[in-house]
N, C-alpha and C positions, 0 to 999 in steps of 0.2 A: 847314701853313697857307701858308707862303711859296710852296710849289710850286703850290698851288691858285690863289693870286693871280697867279702868273706865267702859268698856263694861262688864267685869266680875261682878262688883258691881251692875250695872244696871240690869243685868240678875238675880242676886240673889234677888234683890228687886222686881222682877216681872215686870219691866218696858220694857224689850225687850226680844226677842227670837233670839238666834244665831243659824244658821245652817251652819255647815262646810261641804264642798264638796271637796273631794280629787280627783284631775284630773291627771292621769298618762300622762307624756309627754316624748318623746324621742328626745333629742337634742344632736347633735354632737356625736352620738353613746352611750350616757349615758341615763339611765333610771331615770327620775326625777319625783317628785310628786309635783304638784302645789296645793295650798290650796285656795279655793274660800270661802268667808264668806258672808252669807246673814244675814243682820240685819233687823229685823222688830220690830218696836216699838209697844208695846201692848196698848190696849185701856186705861188701867189704867194710863199709862204715860201721855196720852193726857188729861184724866180727872183731874189728879193732877195738870197739868199746866193750867187748865181752858180753854182748847182749844178743848173740846170734840165735840162741835157743828161744829166747823170749820173742824175738822178731818172727821166727818161724812159727811159733805157736799162735801169735797174734794174727799172722797172715792166714793160717789154717782156719782159725775161728771166723775171720772175716769172710773167707771163702764159703764156709758152712752157712753163715748168715745170708749171704747173697743167694746161695742155692735154695735155701728155705724161702726167701722172698720170691724168687723166680717160680718155685713150685706152687706157692700160694697164689701167685698171679695166674699161673696156668690153670689151676683148679677153679679159680673164680671165672676165668674166661670159658673154660669147659662147661661149668655150671650154667653160665649165662647163655651160651650157645645152645645147650640142651633145653633150657627153658624156652628159648625163642623157637627152637624147632618144634617143641611140644605145642606151643601156642599156635604156630603156623599150621601144624597138622589138625589141631582142634578147629581152627578157623576154616580150613579147607573142608573138613568133615561137616561142619555146620553149613557151609555154603552148598555142599553137595546135597545135604538133607533138604534145604530150602528149595533147591532147584528140582529135586526129585518130587516134592509135593506140588510144585508148580509146573510140572513137566508138560510141555505142549503136546497136543494130539499128534501121534506119529503119522508120518506121511501116508503109510499104507491105509490107515483108518480114514484119512481125509479122501483118498482116492476111492475107497469103498463107499463112503457117504455120497461123494459126487456121482459115482456110477449109479447108486440107488436113486438119487434125486432125478437124474436124467431118465432112468427107466420109468419112474413114476410119472414124470412129465410126459413121456411118450404115450403111456397108457391112459393118462387122464389129462388131455390137452385143455379142458375147460376149467380146471381148478386153478386157483391163484397160488402164488409162490409160498405164502404163509401156510396154507393148508398142506401143500406138498412137503414143506419142511417139517411140519408137525407130524405128518405121516411117516417121513423118513426117521425122525427121532423116535417115534413109537416103535417102528420096526427094529431099529438098532438097539434100543433099550430092551426090547423083547428078546433079541438075540443074545445080549450080554447077560440077561437073567437066566436064559436057558443053559449057558455055558457052565 
């Protein structure tokens, strides 16, 4: 109680600023409200104590520390995002390489093969499908060797 009165008088004198924050909490089925108090001493307080210069230097040092922390966090975030992007690119390149080796036969080649099989079937109606397919494979592999 004495401490609260002291804070109240310091606030009235303009030496500090109090900020109350009410936090709802649910404990054991009961709804409670916790009070958090932020106390910030005003510049006038430090001036009247004769510590204005020290207060200014301390705030400046704290600001520098915060900026360094923020900068290190940003660098860490940038490094992580760069590593993730690199991994993503490597994964995509790997996937492209595997799909390139397993590339399906292009549609144009399939159409050409089908047309060749139909032509061979028309020319040789007595041959069975396996023989015609073997002949088409031989012709197509012969064409690819000649290219």
